[in-house]
PAKE-669943 format. One record per residue (C-alpha): x, y, z; residue number from 0. Coordinates in Angstrom, 3 decimals, decimal comma, padded with zeros to 6 digits, always signed. Each point is the difference from the previous one (the first is absolute). Layout:
% residues N
X; Y; Z; NUM
...
//
This chain:
% residues 162
-026,982; +032,442; +060,997; 0
+002,999; -002,148; -000,910; 1
-000,582; -002,561; +002,763; 2
-003,621; -000,588; -001,003; 3
+000,873; -000,254; -003,672; 4
+002,922; -002,342; +000,656; 5
-002,181; -002,241; +002,150; 6
-002,713; -000,131; -002,668; 7
+002,409; -000,582; -002,895; 8
+001,812; -002,770; +001,870; 9
-003,237; -001,768; +000,883; 10
-001,750; +000,288; -003,392; 11
+002,715; -000,152; -002,683; 12
-000,237; -003,791; -000,432; 13
-003,778; +000,222; -000,447; 14
+000,337; +002,867; -002,499; 15
+002,596; -002,033; -001,902; 16
-002,420; -002,929; -000,331; 17
-002,726; +002,307; -001,288; 18
+002,443; +001,606; -002,437; 19
+001,127; -003,416; -001,241; 20
-003,570; -001,041; -000,681; 21
-000,507; +003,221; -001,927; 22
+003,096; -000,202; -002,187; 23
+001,084; -003,672; +000,084; 24
+003,674; +000,719; +000,591; 25
+001,790; +000,211; +003,351; 26
+002,495; +002,613; -001,210; 27
-002,702; +002,279; -001,375; 28
-001,964; -000,615; +003,201; 29
+002,959; +001,302; +001,988; 30
+000,111; +003,128; -002,181; 31
-003,748; +000,552; +000,428; 32
+000,262; -000,395; +003,776; 33
+002,962; +002,346; +000,155; 34
-001,960; +002,629; -001,942; 35
-003,072; -000,466; +002,190; 36
+002,012; +000,166; +003,236; 37
+001,792; +003,132; -001,238; 38
-003,291; +001,709; -000,813; 39
-001,431; -001,138; +003,310; 40
+002,960; +001,532; +001,827; 41
-000,401; +003,345; -001,747; 42
-003,702; +000,034; +000,913; 43
+000,313; -001,707; +003,388; 44
-001,528; +002,791; +002,131; 45
-003,173; +000,019; -002,099; 46
-000,129; -003,804; -000,453; 47
+000,454; -000,739; +003,704; 48
-002,682; +002,534; +000,981; 49
-002,477; -001,579; -002,420; 50
-000,126; -003,112; +002,173; 51
+000,285; -002,518; -002,862; 52
+003,668; -000,184; -000,865; 53
-000,423; -003,424; -001,619; 54
-002,620; +001,436; -002,327; 55
+002,225; +002,939; -000,893; 56
+002,995; -002,276; -000,635; 57
-002,097; -002,443; -002,016; 58
-001,453; +002,753; -002,173; 59
+003,450; +001,483; -000,556; 60
+001,323; -003,421; -001,003; 61
-002,860; -000,662; -002,426; 62
+000,208; +003,494; -001,503; 63
+003,740; -000,428; -000,528; 64
-000,578; -003,350; -001,705; 65
-002,775; +001,335; -002,249; 66
+002,054; +003,070; -000,949; 67
+002,916; -002,264; -000,868; 68
-002,257; -002,143; -002,191; 69
-001,098; +003,064; -001,957; 70
+003,563; +000,713; -001,064; 71
+001,332; -002,021; -002,884; 72
+003,420; -000,661; +001,527; 73
-001,093; -003,003; +002,079; 74
-001,896; -001,450; -002,928; 75
+003,019; +000,175; -002,300; 76
+002,642; -001,319; +002,374; 77
-000,710; -003,180; +001,924; 78
+002,355; +000,082; +002,965; 79
-001,034; -003,353; +001,372; 80
+002,683; -002,607; -000,153; 81
-000,171; -003,749; +000,149; 82
+001,351; +000,270; +003,550; 83
-003,196; +001,455; +001,456; 84
-001,193; -002,201; +002,783; 85
-002,934; +000,065; +002,392; 86
+000,396; +001,493; +003,449; 87
+001,321; -002,327; +002,674; 88
-002,788; -002,166; +001,360; 89
-002,269; +000,605; -002,994; 90
-002,004; -002,879; -001,416; 91
+001,917; -000,484; -003,252; 92
-002,696; -001,994; -001,804; 93
-002,655; +002,574; +000,853; 94
+002,322; +002,796; -001,098; 95
+000,582; -001,739; -003,325; 96
-003,720; -000,556; -000,494; 97
-001,013; +003,589; +000,759; 98
+002,923; +002,193; -000,999; 99
-000,217; -000,390; -003,783; 100
-003,774; +000,603; -000,260; 101
+000,191; +002,922; +002,442; 102
+002,744; +001,612; -002,107; 103
-002,187; -000,272; -003,110; 104
-002,779; +002,111; +001,510; 105
-000,080; +003,710; -000,857; 106
+001,662; +002,085; +002,724; 107
-003,232; +001,452; +001,394; 108
-001,689; -003,415; +000,229; 109
+003,111; -001,457; +001,615; 110
+000,023; +002,802; +002,575; 111
-003,694; -000,582; +000,714; 112
+000,484; -003,750; +000,521; 113
+003,033; +000,508; +002,243; 114
-001,787; +002,561; +002,171; 115
-003,268; -001,947; +000,211; 116
+001,357; -003,511; +000,542; 117
+003,558; +000,258; +001,308; 118
-000,467; +003,133; +002,097; 119
-003,572; -001,100; +000,796; 120
-001,407; +003,494; -000,467; 121
-003,728; +000,622; -000,336; 122
-001,269; +001,589; -003,210; 123
-000,218; +003,500; +001,515; 124
+003,596; -000,034; +001,251; 125
+001,259; -001,405; -003,295; 126
-001,805; +002,818; -001,818; 127
+001,695; +002,571; +002,253; 128
+003,403; -001,619; -000,535; 129
-000,432; +000,051; -003,775; 130
-001,720; +003,372; -000,149; 131
-003,075; -001,311; -001,816; 132
-003,645; -000,840; +000,665; 133
-001,227; -003,135; +001,745; 134
-001,726; -001,037; -003,225; 135
+003,317; +000,143; -001,827; 136
+001,591; -002,203; +002,653; 137
-002,815; -002,527; -000,350; 138
+000,196; -000,094; -003,791; 139
+003,819; -000,158; -000,032; 140
-000,084; -002,802; +002,570; 141
-002,577; -001,959; -002,003; 142
+001,982; +000,416; -003,230; 143
+003,235; -000,988; +001,728; 144
-001,522; -003,081; +001,629; 145
-001,507; -001,086; -003,334; 146
+003,347; +000,516; -001,733; 147
+001,834; -001,932; +002,726; 148
-002,470; -002,871; -000,314; 149
+000,704; -000,181; -003,721; 150
+003,744; +000,362; +000,418; 151
+000,140; -002,674; +002,695; 152
-001,672; -002,448; -002,384; 153
+002,938; +000,348; -002,393; 154
+002,928; -002,310; +000,721; 155
+003,075; +001,770; +001,325; 156
+002,774; -000,059; -002,588; 157
+003,304; -001,558; +000,946; 158
+002,675; +002,505; +000,916; 159
-002,506; +002,772; +000,739; 160
-000,572; +000,532; +003,685; 161
//
């Protein structure tokens, strides 16, 4: 069990971290989300590895952890992001600046839908399974999120806000 889990965690942690960052907009919080997801994955490794879709299990765990965190008021009251946050090495800084602020302004569920559909490139059915909702909900949340992003991207980005 440990060898298979270690191999998976080593190979997929960077990818999970990118997904987590797109969900929460902060590298430090992304690390916490990934740590929580990896911990839960480890405790359920026998079942997750038998299911045949470990990525799906890890992705759903990550999204559920993020959404649960958003429901608590602690993260809304205390903004832990500092001015020192920087994009991941090799990231396109201009693109990150253009997309990060509008993505952060989306409601958590819409943000999760956009990240799963467009960054993770999941079809509607898989996104619905990952979020634990219907395909119709995924479609409507995606449409609302895309409309909101279109509007937000029309607004000029304020200086000092990345």
